[in-house]
ZADO-1210 file (C-alpha; in nm, 4 decimals, padded with zeros to 6 digits):
<atoms>
<atom x="-02.5431" y="13.5461" z="11.3000" code="UNK" pos="1"/>
<atom x="-02.9048" y="13.4329" z="11.1382" code="UNK" pos="2"/>
<atom x="-03.0926" y="13.5611" z="10.8394" code="UNK" pos="3"/>
<atom x="-03.4752" y="13.5421" z="10.8081" code="UNK" pos="4"/>
<atom x="-03.6453" y="13.4442" z="10.4775" code="UNK" pos="5"/>
<atom x="-04.0147" y="13.4138" z="10.4500" code="UNK" pos="6"/>
<atom x="-04.0722" y="13.1894" z="10.7180" code="UNK" pos="7"/>
<atom x="-03.7064" y="13.0655" z="10.7535" code="UNK" pos="8"/>
<atom x="-03.4409" y="13.1423" z="10.9892" code="UNK" pos="9"/>
<atom x="-03.1202" y="13.0515" z="10.8347" code="UNK" pos="10"/>
<atom x="-02.8039" y="13.0194" z="11.0273" code="UNK" pos="11"/>
<atom x="-02.4932" y="13.1650" z="10.8581" code="UNK" pos="12"/>
<atom x="-02.2494" y="13.2066" z="11.1255" code="UNK" pos="13"/>
<atom x="-01.9630" y="12.9548" z="11.1866" code="UNK" pos="14"/>
<atom x="-01.9677" y="12.9330" z="11.5546" code="UNK" pos="15"/>
<atom x="-02.1809" y="12.7037" z="11.8016" code="UNK" pos="16"/>
<atom x="-02.5449" y="12.7136" z="11.7358" code="UNK" pos="17"/>
<atom x="-02.5641" y="12.9711" z="11.4683" code="UNK" pos="18"/>
<atom x="-02.9369" y="12.9995" z="11.4672" code="UNK" pos="19"/>
<atom x="-03.0355" y="13.0079" z="11.8443" code="UNK" pos="20"/>
<atom x="-02.8442" y="12.9524" z="12.1701" code="UNK" pos="21"/>
<atom x="-03.1047" y="12.9522" z="12.4730" code="UNK" pos="22"/>
<atom x="-02.9614" y="12.9522" z="12.8030" code="UNK" pos="23"/>
<atom x="-02.9736" y="13.0321" z="13.1978" code="UNK" pos="24"/>
<atom x="-03.3682" y="13.0463" z="13.2582" code="UNK" pos="25"/>
<atom x="-03.4996" y="13.1472" z="12.9071" code="UNK" pos="26"/>
<atom x="-03.8096" y="12.9619" z="12.7683" code="UNK" pos="27"/>
<atom x="-03.8663" y="12.9459" z="12.3853" code="UNK" pos="28"/>
<atom x="-04.1766" y="12.8257" z="12.2012" code="UNK" pos="29"/>
<atom x="-04.1507" y="12.7208" z="11.8274" code="UNK" pos="30"/>
<atom x="-04.4928" y="12.7111" z="11.6598" code="UNK" pos="31"/>
<atom x="-04.4282" y="12.7096" z="11.2836" code="UNK" pos="32"/>
<atom x="-04.1339" y="12.8107" z="11.0401" code="UNK" pos="33"/>
<atom x="-03.7877" y="12.6566" z="10.9420" code="UNK" pos="34"/>
<atom x="-03.4688" y="12.6572" z="11.1321" code="UNK" pos="35"/>
<atom x="-03.1716" y="12.5645" z="10.9500" code="UNK" pos="36"/>
<atom x="-02.7869" y="12.6674" z="10.9006" code="UNK" pos="37"/>
<atom x="-02.5744" y="12.6927" z="10.5891" code="UNK" pos="38"/>
<atom x="-02.2370" y="12.6198" z="10.7384" code="UNK" pos="39"/>
<atom x="-02.0700" y="12.3377" z="10.9139" code="UNK" pos="40"/>
<atom x="-01.9784" y="12.4284" z="11.2855" code="UNK" pos="41"/>
<atom x="-01.8332" y="12.2468" z="11.5605" code="UNK" pos="42"/>
<atom x="-02.1336" y="12.1465" z="11.7756" code="UNK" pos="43"/>
<atom x="-02.5123" y="12.2070" z="11.7719" code="UNK" pos="44"/>
<atom x="-02.5446" y="12.2944" z="11.4093" code="UNK" pos="45"/>
<atom x="-02.8661" y="12.4886" z="11.4369" code="UNK" pos="46"/>
<atom x="-02.9855" y="12.5011" z="11.7996" code="UNK" pos="47"/>
<atom x="-02.8447" y="12.4919" z="12.1702" code="UNK" pos="48"/>
<atom x="-03.0278" y="12.4703" z="12.4733" code="UNK" pos="49"/>
<atom x="-02.8363" y="12.5080" z="12.7908" code="UNK" pos="50"/>
<atom x="-02.8936" y="12.6163" z="13.1533" code="UNK" pos="51"/>
<atom x="-02.5892" y="12.8043" z="13.1980" code="UNK" pos="52"/>
<atom x="-02.3936" y="13.1319" z="13.1218" code="UNK" pos="53"/>
<atom x="-02.2170" y="12.9967" z="12.8005" code="UNK" pos="54"/>
<atom x="-01.8957" y="12.8505" z="12.9262" code="UNK" pos="55"/>
<atom x="-01.8952" y="12.9777" z="13.2907" code="UNK" pos="56"/>
<atom x="-02.0806" y="12.6599" z="13.4083" code="UNK" pos="57"/>
<atom x="-02.3032" y="12.8687" z="13.6490" code="UNK" pos="58"/>
<atom x="-02.5743" y="12.6579" z="13.7791" code="UNK" pos="59"/>
<atom x="-02.9212" y="12.8477" z="13.8081" code="UNK" pos="60"/>
<atom x="-03.1759" y="12.7126" z="14.0709" code="UNK" pos="61"/>
<atom x="-03.4711" y="12.5095" z="13.9352" code="UNK" pos="62"/>
<atom x="-03.6950" y="12.7699" z="13.8934" code="UNK" pos="63"/>
<atom x="-03.4479" y="12.9190" z="13.6208" code="UNK" pos="64"/>
<atom x="-03.4302" y="12.6073" z="13.4081" code="UNK" pos="65"/>
<atom x="-03.4059" y="12.6595" z="13.0357" code="UNK" pos="66"/>
<atom x="-03.6669" y="12.5136" z="12.8073" code="UNK" pos="67"/>
<atom x="-03.7582" y="12.4828" z="12.4448" code="UNK" pos="68"/>
<atom x="-04.0825" y="12.3794" z="12.3588" code="UNK" pos="69"/>
<atom x="-04.1544" y="12.2596" z="11.9925" code="UNK" pos="70"/>
<atom x="-04.5222" y="12.2567" z="11.8792" code="UNK" pos="71"/>
<atom x="-04.4615" y="12.2551" z="11.5033" code="UNK" pos="72"/>
<atom x="-04.2309" y="12.3898" z="11.2394" code="UNK" pos="73"/>
<atom x="-03.9001" y="12.2383" z="11.1297" code="UNK" pos="74"/>
<atom x="-03.5383" y="12.2090" z="11.2296" code="UNK" pos="75"/>
<atom x="-03.3355" y="12.0782" z="10.9655" code="UNK" pos="76"/>
<atom x="-03.0012" y="12.0212" z="10.7860" code="UNK" pos="77"/>
<atom x="-02.7265" y="12.1218" z="11.0487" code="UNK" pos="78"/>
<atom x="-02.3913" y="11.9706" z="10.9921" code="UNK" pos="79"/>
<atom x="-02.1218" y="11.9594" z="11.2831" code="UNK" pos="80"/>
<atom x="-01.7936" y="11.8342" z="11.3245" code="UNK" pos="81"/>
<atom x="-01.8742" y="11.6902" z="11.6496" code="UNK" pos="82"/>
<atom x="-02.1902" y="11.6405" z="11.8226" code="UNK" pos="83"/>
<atom x="-02.5693" y="11.7376" z="11.7838" code="UNK" pos="84"/>
<atom x="-02.6224" y="11.7817" z="11.4066" code="UNK" pos="85"/>
<atom x="-02.9145" y="12.0014" z="11.4496" code="UNK" pos="86"/>
<atom x="-02.9517" y="12.0365" z="11.8189" code="UNK" pos="87"/>
<atom x="-02.7442" y="12.0205" z="12.1532" code="UNK" pos="88"/>
<atom x="-02.9021" y="12.0141" z="12.4838" code="UNK" pos="89"/>
<atom x="-02.6561" y="12.0464" z="12.7666" code="UNK" pos="90"/>
<atom x="-02.5865" y="12.1729" z="13.1351" code="UNK" pos="91"/>
<atom x="-02.9317" y="12.1091" z="13.2417" code="UNK" pos="92"/>
<atom x="-03.1533" y="12.2274" z="12.9437" code="UNK" pos="93"/>
<atom x="-03.4722" y="12.0639" z="12.8595" code="UNK" pos="94"/>
<atom x="-03.6201" y="12.0158" z="12.5198" code="UNK" pos="95"/>
<atom x="-03.9785" y="11.9213" z="12.4852" code="UNK" pos="96"/>
<atom x="-04.1264" y="11.8090" z="12.1353" code="UNK" pos="97"/>
<atom x="-04.5243" y="11.8381" z="12.1009" code="UNK" pos="98"/>
<atom x="-04.5008" y="11.8469" z="11.7148" code="UNK" pos="99"/>
<atom x="-04.3073" y="11.9509" z="11.3959" code="UNK" pos="100"/>
<atom x="-04.0033" y="11.7855" z="11.2545" code="UNK" pos="101"/>
<atom x="-03.6454" y="11.7555" z="11.3098" code="UNK" pos="102"/>
<atom x="-03.4569" y="11.6042" z="11.0123" code="UNK" pos="103"/>
<atom x="-03.1305" y="11.5567" z="10.8331" code="UNK" pos="104"/>
<atom x="-02.8699" y="11.6454" z="11.0841" code="UNK" pos="105"/>
<atom x="-02.5385" y="11.5171" z="11.0248" code="UNK" pos="106"/>
<atom x="-02.2448" y="11.4950" z="11.3099" code="UNK" pos="107"/>
<atom x="-01.9050" y="11.3743" z="11.2881" code="UNK" pos="108"/>
<atom x="-01.9555" y="11.2266" z="11.5897" code="UNK" pos="109"/>
<atom x="-02.2611" y="11.1805" z="11.8149" code="UNK" pos="110"/>
<atom x="-02.6093" y="11.2604" z="11.7644" code="UNK" pos="111"/>
<atom x="-02.7008" y="11.3312" z="11.4092" code="UNK" pos="112"/>
<atom x="-02.9774" y="11.5246" z="11.4919" code="UNK" pos="113"/>
<atom x="-02.9909" y="11.5710" z="11.8855" code="UNK" pos="114"/>
<atom x="-02.7421" y="11.5283" z="12.1524" code="UNK" pos="115"/>
<atom x="-02.8441" y="11.5443" z="12.5288" code="UNK" pos="116"/>
<atom x="-02.5084" y="11.5642" z="12.7261" code="UNK" pos="117"/>
<atom x="-02.2859" y="11.7063" z="12.9774" code="UNK" pos="118"/>
<atom x="-01.9357" y="11.6742" z="13.1447" code="UNK" pos="119"/>
<atom x="-02.0556" y="11.8854" z="13.4091" code="UNK" pos="120"/>
<atom x="-02.2134" y="11.6558" z="13.6889" code="UNK" pos="121"/>
<atom x="-02.2973" y="11.9551" z="13.9011" code="UNK" pos="122"/>
<atom x="-02.5975" y="12.0593" z="13.6717" code="UNK" pos="123"/>
<atom x="-02.9400" y="11.9159" z="13.6828" code="UNK" pos="124"/>
<atom x="-02.9987" y="11.6551" z="13.3955" code="UNK" pos="125"/>
<atom x="-03.0392" y="11.7255" z="13.0368" code="UNK" pos="126"/>
<atom x="-03.3842" y="11.5951" z="12.9550" code="UNK" pos="127"/>
<atom x="-03.5529" y="11.5308" z="12.6096" code="UNK" pos="128"/>
<atom x="-03.9003" y="11.4674" z="12.6273" code="UNK" pos="129"/>
<atom x="-04.1012" y="11.3512" z="12.3100" code="UNK" pos="130"/>
<atom x="-04.4691" y="11.3760" z="12.2922" code="UNK" pos="131"/>
<atom x="-04.5415" y="11.4092" z="11.9033" code="UNK" pos="132"/>
<atom x="-04.3784" y="11.5175" z="11.5916" code="UNK" pos="133"/>
<atom x="-04.0968" y="11.3490" z="11.3936" code="UNK" pos="134"/>
<atom x="-03.7318" y="11.2976" z="11.4303" code="UNK" pos="135"/>
<atom x="-03.5948" y="11.1313" z="11.1270" code="UNK" pos="136"/>
<atom x="-03.2874" y="11.1101" z="10.8741" code="UNK" pos="137"/>
<atom x="-03.0044" y="11.1698" z="11.1142" code="UNK" pos="138"/>
<atom x="-02.6708" y="11.0637" z="11.0321" code="UNK" pos="139"/>
<atom x="-02.3755" y="11.0149" z="11.3256" code="UNK" pos="140"/>
<atom x="-02.0179" y="10.9265" z="11.2574" code="UNK" pos="141"/>
<atom x="-02.0071" y="10.7362" z="11.5896" code="UNK" pos="142"/>
<atom x="-02.3431" y="10.6703" z="11.7794" code="UNK" pos="143"/>
<atom x="-02.6924" y="10.7867" z="11.7983" code="UNK" pos="144"/>
<atom x="-02.7786" y="10.8427" z="11.4263" code="UNK" pos="145"/>
<atom x="-03.1066" y="11.0490" z="11.5498" code="UNK" pos="146"/>
<atom x="-03.0440" y="11.1021" z="11.9319" code="UNK" pos="147"/>
<atom x="-02.7501" y="11.0721" z="12.1458" code="UNK" pos="148"/>
<atom x="-02.7828" y="11.0431" z="12.5250" code="UNK" pos="149"/>
<atom x="-02.4705" y="11.1018" z="12.7082" code="UNK" pos="150"/>
<atom x="-02.3536" y="11.1878" z="13.0605" code="UNK" pos="151"/>
<atom x="-02.6147" y="11.3280" z="13.2797" code="UNK" pos="152"/>
<atom x="-02.9097" y="11.2947" z="13.0306" code="UNK" pos="153"/>
<atom x="-03.2639" y="11.1414" z="13.0059" code="UNK" pos="154"/>
<atom x="-03.4551" y="11.0735" z="12.7227" code="UNK" pos="155"/>
<atom x="-03.8315" y="10.9850" z="12.7662" code="UNK" pos="156"/>
<atom x="-04.0627" y="10.9119" z="12.4374" code="UNK" pos="157"/>
<atom x="-04.4294" y="10.9315" z="12.5076" code="UNK" pos="158"/>
<atom x="-04.5546" y="10.9621" z="12.1309" code="UNK" pos="159"/>
<atom x="-04.4196" y="11.0710" z="11.8296" code="UNK" pos="160"/>
<atom x="-04.1916" y="10.9035" z="11.5591" code="UNK" pos="161"/>
<atom x="-03.7989" y="10.8476" z="11.5483" code="UNK" pos="162"/>
<atom x="-03.7193" y="10.7190" z="11.2142" code="UNK" pos="163"/>
<atom x="-03.4401" y="10.6364" z="10.9616" code="UNK" pos="164"/>
<atom x="-03.1412" y="10.7329" z="11.1317" code="UNK" pos="165"/>
<atom x="-02.7866" y="10.5997" z="11.0599" code="UNK" pos="166"/>
<atom x="-02.5098" y="10.5550" z="11.2871" code="UNK" pos="167"/>
<atom x="-02.1568" y="10.4030" z="11.1709" code="UNK" pos="168"/>
<atom x="-02.1107" y="10.3056" z="11.5422" code="UNK" pos="169"/>
<atom x="-02.4044" y="10.2154" z="11.7644" code="UNK" pos="170"/>
<atom x="-02.7556" y="10.3045" z="11.8073" code="UNK" pos="171"/>
<atom x="-02.9276" y="10.3698" z="11.4562" code="UNK" pos="172"/>
<atom x="-03.1891" y="10.5848" z="11.6001" code="UNK" pos="173"/>
<atom x="-03.0949" y="10.6259" z="11.9738" code="UNK" pos="174"/>
<atom x="-02.7780" y="10.5239" z="12.1604" code="UNK" pos="175"/>
<atom x="-02.8120" y="10.5916" z="12.5425" code="UNK" pos="176"/>
<atom x="-02.5004" y="10.5554" z="12.7712" code="UNK" pos="177"/>
<atom x="-02.6341" y="10.6978" z="13.1292" code="UNK" pos="178"/>
<atom x="-02.9198" y="10.7882" z="13.3176" code="UNK" pos="179"/>
<atom x="-03.2893" y="10.7032" z="13.1642" code="UNK" pos="180"/>
<atom x="-03.4416" y="10.5986" z="12.8437" code="UNK" pos="181"/>
<atom x="-03.7932" y="10.5563" z="12.9046" code="UNK" pos="182"/>
<atom x="-04.0498" y="10.4647" z="12.6124" code="UNK" pos="183"/>
<atom x="-04.4259" y="10.4542" z="12.6868" code="UNK" pos="184"/>
<atom x="-04.5498" y="10.5328" z="12.3370" code="UNK" pos="185"/>
<atom x="-04.4763" y="10.6502" z="11.9747" code="UNK" pos="186"/>
<atom x="-04.2671" y="10.4633" z="11.7328" code="UNK" pos="187"/>
<atom x="-03.8864" y="10.4082" z="11.6593" code="UNK" pos="188"/>
<atom x="-03.8139" y="10.2377" z="11.3213" code="UNK" pos="189"/>
<atom x="-03.5919" y="10.1879" z="11.0474" code="UNK" pos="190"/>
<atom x="-03.2725" y="10.2600" z="11.1933" code="UNK" pos="191"/>
<atom x="-02.9068" y="10.1461" z="11.0716" code="UNK" pos="192"/>
<atom x="-02.6003" y="10.0800" z="11.2970" code="UNK" pos="193"/>
<atom x="-02.3223" y="09.8626" z="11.3483" code="UNK" pos="194"/>
<atom x="-02.4907" y="09.7492" z="11.6851" code="UNK" pos="195"/>
<atom x="-02.8243" y="09.8283" z="11.7886" code="UNK" pos="196"/>
<atom x="-03.0153" y="09.9316" z="11.4642" code="UNK" pos="197"/>
<atom x="-03.2676" y="10.1261" z="11.6658" code="UNK" pos="198"/>
<atom x="-03.1699" y="10.1422" z="12.0087" code="UNK" pos="199"/>
<atom x="-02.8404" y="10.0764" z="12.1700" code="UNK" pos="200"/>
<atom x="-02.7635" y="10.0696" z="12.5439" code="UNK" pos="201"/>
<atom x="-02.4217" y="09.9237" z="12.6457" code="UNK" pos="202"/>
<atom x="-02.4361" y="09.6618" z="12.8984" code="UNK" pos="203"/>
<atom x="-02.1576" y="09.8152" z="13.1087" code="UNK" pos="204"/>
<atom x="-02.3383" y="10.1264" z="13.1717" code="UNK" pos="205"/>
<atom x="-02.5889" y="10.2080" z="13.4439" code="UNK" pos="206"/>
<atom x="-02.8704" y="10.3295" z="13.1981" code="UNK" pos="207"/>
<atom x="-03.2384" y="10.2960" z="13.3459" code="UNK" pos="208"/>
<atom x="-03.4177" y="10.1291" z="13.0558" code="UNK" pos="209"/>
<atom x="-03.7891" y="10.1353" z="13.0685" code="UNK" pos="210"/>
<atom x="-03.9870" y="10.0072" z="12.7659" code="UNK" pos="211"/>
<atom x="-04.3631" y="10.0292" z="12.8577" code="UNK" pos="212"/>
<atom x="-04.5401" y="10.1145" z="12.5330" code="UNK" pos="213"/>
<atom x="-04.5080" y="10.2162" z="12.1754" code="UNK" pos="214"/>
<atom x="-04.3450" y="10.0234" z="11.8831" code="UNK" pos="215"/>
<atom x="-03.9872" y="09.9488" z="11.8066" code="UNK" pos="216"/>
<atom x="-03.9250" y="09.7974" z="11.4448" code="UNK" pos="217"/>
<atom x="-03.7519" y="09.7668" z="11.1191" code="UNK" pos="218"/>
<atom x="-03.3858" y="09.8341" z="11.2669" code="UNK" pos="219"/>
<atom x="-03.0962" y="09.6700" z="11.0992" code="UNK" pos="220"/>
<atom x="-02.7404" y="09.6108" z="11.2519" code="UNK" pos="221"/>
<atom x="-02.4163" y="09.4656" z="11.1317" code="UNK" pos="222"/>
<atom x="-02.3457" y="09.2863" z="11.4642" code="UNK" pos="223"/>
<atom x="-02.5945" y="09.2793" z="11.7704" code="UNK" pos="224"/>
<atom x="-02.9690" y="09.3910" z="11.8129" code="UNK" pos="225"/>
</atoms>
């Protein structure tokens, strides 16, 4: 359930992704406006991007990939008990950010603003591509103040800004536990966490970490990094 008010779409429901759930081959483009929610939900406080038919775990062909393209606008203020304060991308969904702002999400567990993860290894990897825009001011009760990359996920940063995230666990801005984290441009800054003020990648994991450009600066941690 969602309500629209003068450039705003405000989710008022109490279920997963109260504003928008995109799935099974859909493509959504956001150019302007504001997406937010008024109630705390379990996961995906504002938006979910998935590549299945809800809970059926049916895997579509590659030419039916679910894609959300963000060129502008603002997604903000989501609150969840578990993961993905503003956005959850799972079961093969792809989120491309070219502009706009994602901010102020709060997660009781991981991914204050965004979580990309899936327990279903049969799907394509979940992918977050950041080309521009700002992701900021996310808060996580465990890991990934702004972004949490869980199982079967990839995060690629080519531009834009990821800033001022806070995690009570690890990775003030980004926590990545599997697959790939690449950075070729953009800025990651001002994160605060127990370990990995800006970026946290556990030594025991198999994450392919590539830092080939951009700036990482100003992070604060209680223990390491």
